C-alpha positions in Angstrom: -8.7 -3.7 17.4 -10.5 -1.0 18.8 -7.4 0.0 20.4 -4.8 -0.3 18.2 -1.6 -2.4 17.1 0.5 -2.3 20.5 3.7 -2.0 18.4 5.0 -0.1 16.1 3.9 0.3 12.3 6.5 0.3 9.9 5.4 0.9 6.2 7.7 0.5 3.5 7.1 1.8 -0.1 8.9 0.5 -2.8 8.4 3.3 -5.2 7.6 1.5 -8.4 7.4 -2.7 -9.1 5.9 -4.7 -11.3 3.5 -7.0 -9.6 4.3 -10.0 -11.3 7.8 -9.6 -11.2 7.4 -9.8 -7.2 5.0 -12.2 -7.1 7.2 -14.8 -9.4 10.6 -13.8 -7.3 9.1 -14.6 -4.0 7.4 -18.2 -5.3 10.8 -18.8 -6.8 12.2 -17.6 -3.9 15.0 -14.3 -5.0 12.8 -13.0 -2.3 12.7 -14.5 0.9 11.5 -11.5 3.3 8.7 -10.7 1.1 7.8 -14.0 0.5 7.7 -14.3 4.3 5.9 -11.6 4.8 2.9 -12.6 2.3 3.1 -16.0 4.3 2.7 -15.1 7.5 -0.3 -11.8 6.4 -1.9 -11.0 3.4 -1.3 -9.8 -0.1 -2.5 -7.9 -3.2 -2.3 -6.5 -6.4 -2.9 -2.4 -5.7 -4.6 0.1 -8.5 -4.0 4.2 -8.0 -4.8 7.1 -9.3 -2.2 6.7 -12.3 -4.7 6.4 -14.3 -4.8 10.1 -15.0 -1.2 10.8 -14.0 1.6 9.7 -12.3 1.7 13.1 -10.4 -1.6 11.6 -8.9 0.1 9.2 -6.9 2.1 10.9 -4.0 -0.6 13.9 -3.3 -3.3 10.7 -3.2 -1.7 8.5 -1.1 0.1 11.4 1.3 -3.5 13.0 2.0 -5.7 10.1 2.1 -7.8 11.7 -0.7 -8.6 11.7 -4.3 -7.3 14.5 -7.3 -10.3 15.8 -7.1 -9.6 16.7 -3.5 -6.0 17.0 -3.4 -5.9 18.9 -6.7 -2.5 17.8 -8.0 -1.9 16.0 -11.1 1.1 15.9 -13.4 2.4 18.7 -11.0 5.9 19.1 -12.6 4.0 20.6 -15.6 0.5 21.2 -14.1 -2.4 23.1 -15.7 -2.7 26.6 -14.0 -6.5 26.8 -13.6 -8.4 30.2 -14.1 -5.3 30.5 -16.8 -3.9 29.4 -19.9 -0.1 28.6 -18.3 1.5 25.6 -17.2 3.4 26.0 -13.7 5.3 23.9 -12.1 3.5 22.9 -8.3 5.0 21.9 -5.4 3.8 20.3 -1.8 2.5 24.1 -0.8 -0.1 23.4 -3.6 -1.5 19.8 -2.0 -4.7 20.8 -1.3 -5.0 18.2 1.6 -2.6 17.4 4.9 -0.3 14.4 4.6 -2.2 12.1 6.9 0.8 12.2 9.9 -0.5 15.3 10.7 -3.8 13.6 11.8 -1.3 10.7 13.8 0.8 13.7 14.8 -2.4 15.7 16.6 -3.4 12.1 17.8 -0.2 12.0 20.0 1.6 9.5 18.0 4.9 9.5 17.1 6.3 9.4 13.7 8.8 9.2 11.2 8.8 10.0 7.7 11.7 9.6 5.4 11.7 10.5 1.9 8.0 10.7 0.8 7.6 12.8 -2.2 5.6 16.0 -2.5 5.5 16.9 1.4 7.0 19.6 3.2 7.8 20.2 7.2 5.1 20.2 9.8 4.8 22.9 12.4 5.3 21.2 15.6 6.1 17.6 14.6 6.2 15.4 17.8 8.5 12.8 15.3 11.0 13.5 12.5 10.9 14.5 8.9 13.7 13.7 6.5 13.4 15.4 2.8 15.1 15.1 -0.8 18.2 12.7 0.9 17.5 9.7 -1.9 14.2 10.6 -4.2 13.7 10.4 -7.8 12.6 13.7 -8.2 13.5 16.3 -5.3 10.6 19.5 -4.6 12.8 20.2 -1.8 16.4 20.4 -0.8 17.8 18.0 1.3 16.4 19.0 4.7 15.0 17.7 7.9 12.9 18.7 10.8 14.5 18.9 13.4 17.2 20.5 11.1 20.3 18.4 12.7 18.9 15.4 11.9 19.8 15.7 8.4 23.5 16.9 9.7 23.5 13.9 11.5 22.4 11.5 9.0 25.4 12.7 6.3 27.5 12.4 9.1 26.6 8.5 9.8 25.1 7.3 6.5 26.3 9.8 4.3 25.1 11.3 0.7 22.9 8.9 -1.7 24.5 8.2 -5.1 21.9 9.8 -6.5 20.5 12.8 -4.4 21.7 16.3 -5.8 20.7 17.4 -8.7 24.0 17.3 -10.8 23.9 13.6 -10.1 20.5 12.8 -11.4 21.0 14.8 -14.7 24.0 12.9 -15.2 21.6 9.6 -15.4 18.4 11.1 -17.4 19.4 8.5 -20.1 22.5 6.1 -20.1 23.3 5.3 -23.2 27.1 3.5 -23.4 28.1 0.5 -22.1 29.8 2.2 -18.9 26.5 4.7 -18.1 24.7 1.5 -18.1 26.8 0.2 -15.5 27.4 3.2 -13.0 23.8 3.8 -12.9 23.0 -0.2 -11.9 25.4 0.6 -9.1 24.5 3.6 -7.5 21.2 2.4 -7.6 22.2 -0.9 -5.9 24.5 1.5 -3.2 21.2 3.9 -2.5 18.9 1.1 -1.7 21.2 -0.4 0.7 22.4 3.4 1.8 18.6 3.9 2.3 18.4 0.6 4.5 21.1 2.0 6.9 19.2 5.1 6.9 16.0 3.3 8.1 17.6 1.7 10.9 19.2 4.5 12.6 16.3 6.1 12.5 14.6 3.2 14.0 17.3 3.7 17.1 15.8 6.7 17.7 12.6 5.9 18.4 10.1 4.2 20.2 8.0 5.6 17.0 4.2 4.6 16.2 5.0 4.6 13.0 8.2 4.3 10.5 7.1 5.6 7.0 10.3 5.1 4.3 10.3 5.2 0.2 13.2 3.7 -1.9 12.8 5.4 -4.7 15.7 4.0 -6.9 13.2 1.2 -8.7 11.7 4.5 -9.3 14.7 5.7 -11.5 14.9 1.9 -12.7 12.3 2.2 -14.5 12.4 5.4 -16.1 16.0 5.2 -17.3 16.8 0.9 -17.8 13.5 -0.6 -18.5 15.1 -1.2 -21.7 17.1 -3.4 -19.9 14.2 -5.7 -18.4 12.4 -6.2 -21.8 14.0 -8.0 -24.8 11.2 -6.3 -26.8 11.8 -2.9 -26.4 13.1 -1.2 -29.1 16.0 0.5 -27.2 17.4 -3.1 -25.6 20.9 -3.3 -26.3 22.0 -6.7 -25.4 25.1 -5.5 -25.9 25.3 -4.5 -22.2 23.8 -7.6 -21.0 27.1 -8.4 -18.7 26.8 -5.2 -16.9 22.6 -5.2 -16.5 21.4 -8.5 -16.8 19.4 -9.3 -13.9 19.3 -5.9 -12.9 15.8 -5.6 -11.6 15.9 -8.6 -9.9 19.2 -7.8 -8.2 17.7 -4.2 -7.2 14.7 -6.4 -5.9 16.4 -8.9 -4.1 18.1 -5.7 -2.6 15.6 -4.1 -1.5 14.1 -7.4 0.1 17.9 -7.9 2.1 17.4 -3.7 3.8 13.8 -4.3 4.8 14.3 -8.0 6.1 17.6 -5.9 7.9 15.2 -3.2 9.2 12.4 -5.9 10.4 15.1 -8.0 12.4 15.4 -4.7 14.6 11.7 -4.3 14.9 10.5 -7.9 16.1 6.8 -7.3 16.8 5.8 -4.5 14.3 2.7 -4.7 12.2 4.9 -4.0 8.6 3.0 -2.6 5.0 5.2 -3.0 2.1 3.7 -1.5 -1.2 4.8 0.2 -4.3 3.0 3.1 -5.4 2.8 1.9 -9.5 3.6 -0.8 -11.4 5.8 -0.7 -14.9 5.1 -0.6 -18.5 7.3 1.0 -21.8 6.2 4.1 -22.5 4.7 3.6 -26.0 2.4 7.1 -25.2 0.5 8.5 -27.7 0.5 12.0 -26.1 2.6 14.0 -28.5 0.3 13.2 -31.5 -2.9 14.7 -29.2 -3.0 18.0 -30.3 -2.6 17.2 -33.7 -5.8 14.6 -33.8 -7.4 17.2 -31.7 -6.8 19.3 -34.9 -8.1 17.5 -37.0 -11.6 16.4 -35.1 -11.9 20.1 -35.1 -11.3 21.6 -31.9 -8.3 22.7 -32.2 -7.2 26.1 -33.3 -7.4 27.2 -37.1 -4.0 26.6 -38.7 -1.8 29.3 -39.7 -0.6 26.8 -42.7 0.2 23.5 -42.9 -1.8 20.3 -43.4 -3.1 20.2 -40.4 -6.5 21.7 -41.0 -9.4 20.3 -38.9 -11.1 17.5 -40.5 -15.2 17.1 -38.9 -16.2 15.2 -42.0 -16.9 11.3 -40.6 -14.5 10.3 -43.5 -10.9 10.8 -44.3 -8.9 9.3 -46.8 -5.4 7.9 -45.8 -3.3 8.6 -48.3 -4.8 12.7 -48.5 -4.8 13.6 -45.3 -1.6 11.8 -43.8 1.3 14.2 -42.3 3.5 14.9 -39.4 2.7 16.4 -36.1 3.9 19.7 -36.0 7.0 20.2 -33.6 5.7 23.2 -32.3 3.9 21.3 -29.3 5.5 21.0 -25.5 6.8 17.4 -25.5 9.0 18.3 -29.3 10.2 21.8 -28.2 11.2 20.6 -24.0 13.7 17.6 -26.1 15.0 20.4 -28.1 16.0 22.2 -25.2 17.4 19.1 -23.8 19.6 17.7 -26.5 20.7 22.0 -27.4 21.5 23.2 -24.3 24.7 21.6 -23.0 24.5 20.2 -19.3 27.2 22.4 -17.7 25.5 25.7 -18.8 21.8 24.3 -18.1 23.2 23.3 -14.5 24.9 27.1 -14.1 22.0 28.7 -15.4 19.6 27.0 -12.7 22.4 28.1 -9.7 22.2 31.8 -11.2 18.6 32.3 -11.5 15.8 31.5 -8.6 14.4 28.4 -8.5 11.3 29.7 -8.7 11.4 31.7 -11.9 13.8 29.0 -13.4 10.3 26.4 -13.3 8.2 29.6 -14.9 10.9 30.7 -17.4 11.0 27.0 -18.4 7.4 26.3 -18.5 6.4 29.2 -20.4 9.3 29.0 -23.6 8.1 25.3 -23.8 4.5 26.2 -23.9 4.6 29.3 -26.0 2.4 29.6 -28.7 0.0 27.1 -27.4 -3.3 28.9 -28.8 -5.4 26.9 -26.2 -7.8 30.1 -25.3 -8.8 29.5 -29.4 -9.4 25.3 -29.2 -12.6 23.4 -27.9 -10.5 21.3 -26.7 -6.9 21.2 -25.8 -3.7 18.5 -24.8 -1.6 18.8 -21.5 1.4 17.8 -20.4 1.5 14.4 -18.9 3.5 11.4 -18.9 2.0 8.4 -19.8 -1.8 9.0 -20.0 -3.0 11.8 -22.4 -4.4 14.9 -20.6 -7.6 16.9 -22.5 -8.8 19.9 -20.9 -12.1 21.3 -22.6 -12.3 25.1 -22.9 -15.3 25.3 -21.1 -17.2 28.6 -20.6 -17.3 30.2 -17.6 -14.0 27.7 -16.2 -11.4 29.0 -18.9 -10.6 33.0 -19.5 -12.1 32.3 -22.7 -14.0 29.4 -22.8 -15.8 28.6 -25.8 -17.6 25.3 -24.6 -20.7 25.9 -23.2 -22.0 24.3 -19.9 -25.0 22.3 -21.7 -22.2 21.2 -24.6 -20.2 19.6 -22.4 -21.1 16.1 -21.9 -21.8 16.0 -25.3 -18.1 17.3 -26.2 -16.6 14.4 -24.0 -18.5 11.9 -25.1 -18.0 12.7 -28.6 -14.3 12.5 -27.8 -13.9 9.6 -26.2 -15.8 7.6 -29.1 -13.3 8.8 -31.4 -10.5 8.3 -29.4 -11.4 4.9 -28.9 -11.4 4.6 -33.0 -7.8 5.3 -33.1 -5.4 2.6 -33.9 -1.5 2.7 -34.0 -0.7 3.4 -37.6 2.1 0.9 -37.6 0.1 -2.2 -36.1 -3.1 -1.5 -37.0 -4.1 -2.6 -33.4 -6.2 -0.1 -31.0 -4.2 2.9 -29.9 -6.2 3.4 -26.6 -7.3 0.9 -23.5 -10.1 3.4 -22.6 -11.1 7.0 -22.1 -11.7 8.2 -19.0 -14.4 10.7 -18.1 -12.5 12.5 -14.8 -15.6 13.8 -13.2 -17.8 10.6 -13.6 -14.8 9.1 -11.3 -13.5 11.7 -9.0 -15.4 14.6 -6.8 -13.6 17.1 -4.8 -13.6 21.1 -4.3 -10.5 20.8 -6.8 -12.2 18.9 -9.5 -11.3 21.7 -11.7 -7.9 21.9 -11.5 -7.9 18.0 -13.3 -8.2 17.5 -16.8 -11.5 16.6 -18.2 -10.5 13.1 -20.4 -7.5 10.9 -19.7 -6.9 8.8 -22.3 -4.7 5.3 -21.5 -2.8 4.0 -24.3 -1.9 0.6 -25.1 1.4 -0.2 -24.1 1.3 -2.8 -26.3 3.9 -1.2 -28.9 5.6 2.1 -29.9 3.1 4.9 -30.9 4.6 6.6 -33.9 1.3 6.9 -35.9 -2.4 7.1 -34.9 -5.1 6.6 -37.7 -9.0 6.4 -38.0 -11.6 6.8 -40.8 -12.2 10.4 -39.1 -8.8 12.1 -38.7 -6.4 10.3 -41.0 -3.6 9.6 -40.2 -0.9 11.7 -38.7 2.6 10.6 -37.6 5.9 11.7 -35.7 8.0 10.1 -33.6 7.6 10.3 -29.4 10.3 12.7 -28.1 9.7 10.7 -24.5 13.2 9.6 -23.9 12.7 7.2 -20.8 12.1 3.9 -22.4 9.8 3.0 -19.2 6.8 4.4 -17.1 4.3 4.1 -14.2 1.5 1.6 -14.4 -1.4 1.8 -12.1 -1.0 -2.1 -11.1 0.7 -2.8 -7.8 1.1 -4.9 -5.2 0.7 -4.1 -0.8 1.8 -6.9 1.5 0.3 -6.9 5.0 2.1 -8.8 8.0 2.3 -9.1 11.5 0.0 -7.9 14.6 -3.5 -7.0 13.4 -3.3 -8.3 10.3 -4.8 -11.8 9.3 -3.0 -14.7 7.8 -2.8 -16.1 4.6 -5.4 -13.9 2.6 -5.2 -12.9 -0.9 -7.0 -9.3 -1.2 -9.1 -9.2 -4.3 -9.6 -5.2 -4.3 -7.1 -2.2 -2.8 -6.9 0.6 -4.1 -3.8 3.2 -2.9 -6.4 5.3 -1.5 -7.1 2.5 0.9 -3.7 2.6 2.6 -4.1 5.9 5.0 -7.7 4.7 6.1 -5.7 0.9 7.0 -3.1 2.5 8.4 -5.8 4.3 11.1 -7.5 1.2 11.6 -4.1 -0.4 12.2 -3.1 2.0 15.0 -6.7 2.9 16.5 -7.1 6.3 15.7 -10.1 7.7 14.2 -10.3 7.5 10.1 -11.0 10.7 9.1 -14.3 11.7 7.0 -12.3 13.3 4.2 -11.0 10.3 3.7 -11.9 8.6 0.2 -10.4 4.9 0.6 -11.8 2.7 3.0 -9.6 0.2 5.8 -8.4 -2.9 4.0 -11.2 -4.8 6.3 -10.3 -8.1 4.5 -6.6 -8.4 5.5 -7.8 -7.1 9.1 -10.2 -9.4 10.3 -8.5 -12.8 11.4 -11.8 -14.7 12.0 -11.7 -15.4 7.8 -10.9 -18.4 6.6 -7.6 -17.9 5.3 -6.2 -19.0 2.1 -4.3 -21.9 1.6 -0.6 -21.8 2.1 1.8 -23.6 -0.2 
């Protein structure tokens, strides 16, 4: 194993996939190619950095480093350290290089297709394709060398959701026709991505081919309700077009993977998902009101939002609606108010960087974070809280010696929150980020991450300390990311028949290096999945 595998390493990512569905549908025979890989290799659940934010997933995978080193959280709307502003971060803001830079320097020829949150590397010996068919494009459709994209468009064509206008049409399908259109576009996208990967394979030989399927990511965000009959947005009238969509989508991935691997006999294969899926039952929209009730927010200008530092609050007298003067609600208002054609025209006329800055300044205007002891940041599922720390923030008010006490108190109070409608705990756990991660960019991260219970919608939060705060979640996407994903390894260099008890997204890059016989960079935070690589270990019994 010190010399690495002799053939190619093929790494394929199904961006978002439920490991329970993959396991069930493999066993039931619906995903024959993935099941073959599982039987001939090793399989396991894969955890990720998603508990902080889904924005951590790709920078962490790409660089092999944790978010405290690469400095990326919810990079679509990330807090700018040393300010009280929010900005959009992109590939150029990632604090570490992607792992394929090291492979390139080691003389390995690699093809990288649609890996999010990355940019072109200089003097790259292989091929890099950007933004052809990704769920959220940070860069315009391009390639390195540049002529590759022209050839891709000639040989394969455009992804049906590859342009901004295409993606905006499907932010939130409502009608039967819109659901059917989304399903058709996603299935076509998987088939085209498979064709693209086969075409690139033929441009080899390669030492590593990395390809990312983004269609399941789209489906999770805009179509999750068709998978979950208990979801408030589930509409049984649309079952003719959407029933079985996710099975068909997973089967399309399985077929595309099988066709590619038929052209790559003898390759070592890694198939993984960057995250799982769950309903977007988050309480983020209520966090500012919770922090204010706990005495951490700014003094309210008016209304029934006064800080409550007493140990007990009367639910009847202390019930209030969450302020709509918060980015979650402002963004939803802007989406509902500004016609899509006008928004598209504005984006074309205004330079992109200026557009991003202006829209975020508007959304977060009046946040008054400088007057707070702690404040909530924008995120997708987990709540993110930042302490207004003296010496770190421009107007920090919490002294360094108080930091641990403040984090402990907030964590304790947040764990006391219950869903006002169900009466069940609203928070699964609170992550003290500095206890889990270390790195030179730790100050770019939130101090606390609140992992909400995904059992039911959270339209109200209650505790003895805060009373009750209410507000309908303005998030229009029914599905979101879950840290529980999967990984399959198979082929030369991989042990057959192993179940991986513990695997993490950060373990993948070191495993690739181990398989390819390249020294693992000391800055990587994960470890090679040795259990999948040690063929002398007893294998599990294959059914």
